[in-house]
Each structure stands twice: as structure tokens, then as C-alpha cells.
C-alpha positions as CSV (number, residue, x, y, z in Angstrom):
1,L,5.5,-10.3,2.8
2,V,3.7,-13.2,4.3
3,I,0.9,-12.2,6.6
4,D,1.8,-15.0,9.0
5,E,5.2,-13.2,9.5
6,I,3.6,-10.1,10.8
7,K,0.7,-11.6,12.9
8,G,1.3,-11.1,16.5
9,R,2.8,-7.6,16.1
10,D,0.8,-4.7,17.1
11,L,-1.2,-3.0,14.4
12,R,1.2,0.0,14.0
13,E,4.2,-2.4,13.6
14,T,2.2,-4.5,11.1
15,L,1.2,-1.5,9.0
16,I,4.8,-0.3,9.0
17,A,6.1,-3.7,7.9
18,F,3.3,-4.0,5.3
19,G,3.9,-0.4,4.1
20,E,7.6,-0.8,3.8
21,H,7.2,-4.0,1.8
22,L,4.7,-2.2,-0.6
23,M,6.9,0.8,-0.9
24,G,9.8,-1.4,-1.9
25,A,7.7,-3.2,-4.5
26,Y,6.1,0.0,-5.9
27,M,9.5,1.7,-6.3
28,S,11.4,-1.3,-7.7
29,P,12.7,-0.5,-11.2
30,A,11.2,-3.8,-12.5
31,L,7.7,-3.0,-11.2
32,I,7.9,0.6,-12.4
33,G,8.6,-0.8,-15.9
34,V,5.8,-3.3,-15.8
35,Y,3.4,-0.7,-14.5
36,R,4.3,1.7,-17.3
37,T,3.7,-1.1,-19.9
38,V,0.4,-2.2,-18.3
39,V,-0.9,1.3,-18.2
40,A,0.2,1.9,-21.8
41,E,-1.4,-1.3,-23.1
42,A,-4.4,-1.8,-20.9
43,N,-6.9,-0.3,-23.4
44,R,-5.7,-2.6,-26.2
45,Y,-5.4,-5.6,-23.9
46,P,-8.0,-5.4,-21.1
47,T,-7.1,-8.8,-19.8
48,L,-3.5,-7.6,-19.1
49,G,-4.8,-4.8,-17.0
50,R,-7.2,-7.0,-15.1
51,T,-4.6,-9.7,-14.5
52,F,-2.0,-7.2,-13.3
53,Y,-4.5,-5.6,-10.9
54,E,-5.9,-8.9,-9.5
55,N,-2.4,-10.3,-8.9
56,G,-0.9,-7.1,-7.5
57,P,-2.9,-4.3,-6.0
58,A,-6.1,-6.2,-5.3
59,R,-4.3,-9.0,-3.7
60,A,-2.2,-6.7,-1.5
61,T,-5.4,-4.9,-0.5
62,G,-7.2,-8.1,0.3
63,R,-4.4,-9.4,2.5
64,L,-4.3,-6.1,4.4
65,A,-8.1,-6.2,4.8
66,E,-7.6,-9.5,6.5
67,V,-5.2,-7.9,9.0
68,L,-7.6,-5.0,9.6
69,E,-10.5,-7.4,10.1
70,A,-8.4,-9.2,12.8
71,A,-7.5,-5.9,14.4
72,E,-11.2,-4.9,14.4
73,A,-12.1,-8.2,16.0
74,R,-9.5,-7.5,18.8
75,G,-11.1,-4.0,19.2
76,E,-8.0,-2.1,18.0
77,I,-9.9,-0.3,15.2
78,D,-13.4,0.6,14.2
79,A,-13.8,0.2,10.5
80,D,-17.1,0.1,8.6
81,D,-15.4,-1.6,5.6
82,C,-11.9,-3.2,6.1
83,F,-11.4,-3.7,2.4
84,R,-12.0,0.0,1.7
85,A,-9.8,1.0,4.7
86,A,-7.1,-1.2,3.3
87,S,-7.5,0.3,-0.1
88,H,-7.0,3.8,1.4
89,F,-3.8,2.7,3.1
90,V,-2.4,1.1,-0.1
91,G,-3.2,4.4,-1.9
92,M,-1.4,6.4,0.7
93,I,1.7,4.2,0.3
94,R,1.5,4.5,-3.5
95,D,1.0,8.3,-3.2
96,N,2.1,10.9,-5.6
97,L,5.6,9.7,-5.0
98,H,4.9,6.6,-7.1
99,L,3.4,8.8,-9.9
100,Q,6.5,11.1,-9.9
101,V,8.8,8.0,-10.3
102,V,6.6,6.4,-13.0
103,L,6.6,9.7,-14.9
104,G,10.4,10.0,-14.6
105,L,10.2,13.2,-12.6
106,R,12.4,11.9,-9.9
107,P,14.3,8.7,-8.9
108,P,12.8,6.3,-6.4
109,P,13.2,7.4,-2.8
110,D,16.1,6.3,-0.8
111,A,15.5,4.1,2.3
112,D,15.2,7.0,4.7
113,E,12.7,8.9,2.5
114,A,10.7,5.8,1.9
115,R,10.6,5.0,5.7
116,I,9.5,8.6,6.4
117,A,6.7,8.3,3.8
118,V,5.5,5.0,5.3
119,L,5.6,6.3,8.9
120,S,3.6,9.3,7.8
121,A,1.0,7.1,6.0
122,V,0.7,4.9,9.1
123,D,0.2,7.8,11.4
124,V,-2.4,9.4,9.2
125,F,-4.2,6.1,8.7
126,L,-4.3,5.3,12.4
127,N,-4.8,8.8,13.8
128,G,-6.3,10.9,11.0
129,V,-5.4,14.6,10.7
130,A,-8.2,16.1,12.7
131,S,-7.3,18.1,15.8
132,H,-7.6,16.1,19.0
133,R,-7.5,19.2,21.3
């Protein structure tokens, strides 16, 4: 997903598009296989783990941090650390669902389940879970 494709959307729409893209990547059979291999071999080949992280999760987090910094500049959010906030969002998208798929406990979610998971992560990210009464 090219950030330029989602610029101009409101932040919620941007997070949904970003989250759906990440969910699709995280749940793809090819990436699940790569992830399993990297985790299994990272202790023996530290460069493998570092390269995977820098070219995947860290890059996605950095791109999202740029989006959040722009949203903060527009006054849409108030974040002390946009990279940390982006990291939290990426973690919510990966969620235990990813771990269950990696461990072979369940198949990847279908499109409806993936969308529900993304929408939930976006809502929690933007609104938190505290009562607003």
C-alpha cells in the first residue's frame, strides 16, 4: 500500500485501508511460512531476523508513523510518540489471530472476519476503551 494512495482520506479511512493491507499480508500463506522460518532460524542467523524486521514490520510501522505525524500536524490526534502509536496499531492488527494462524491452531480469517478485526483495532486505537460517560 502506497501512502500516497491513502493521503487525503480521513484518518479513520486511512487506518482501515492500512490495517486491511497489513492483515492481508500477515495472513498470507507465503508470509506465514516466511515468518515461521525466520522465527525458527533467527537465533542461528541474527542477520536474517534483523533483515526481515527492518524490511517488514519496522518499515510498515515507520510509514504509519508518517501518516500519524501528518494527522497530528492537522490536529486530528494528540500523540506523544507517533512511532510508538504506530507500533501499537500494527500490534493490534497482528493480534493473537496472527499467532493462532502461525501456530496452526486455525486457518487465516476470511474477508469478513479480517474486516471486523481491523475495524475493532481502528476503533480501539482512535477511541480507546475507557468509558466516555
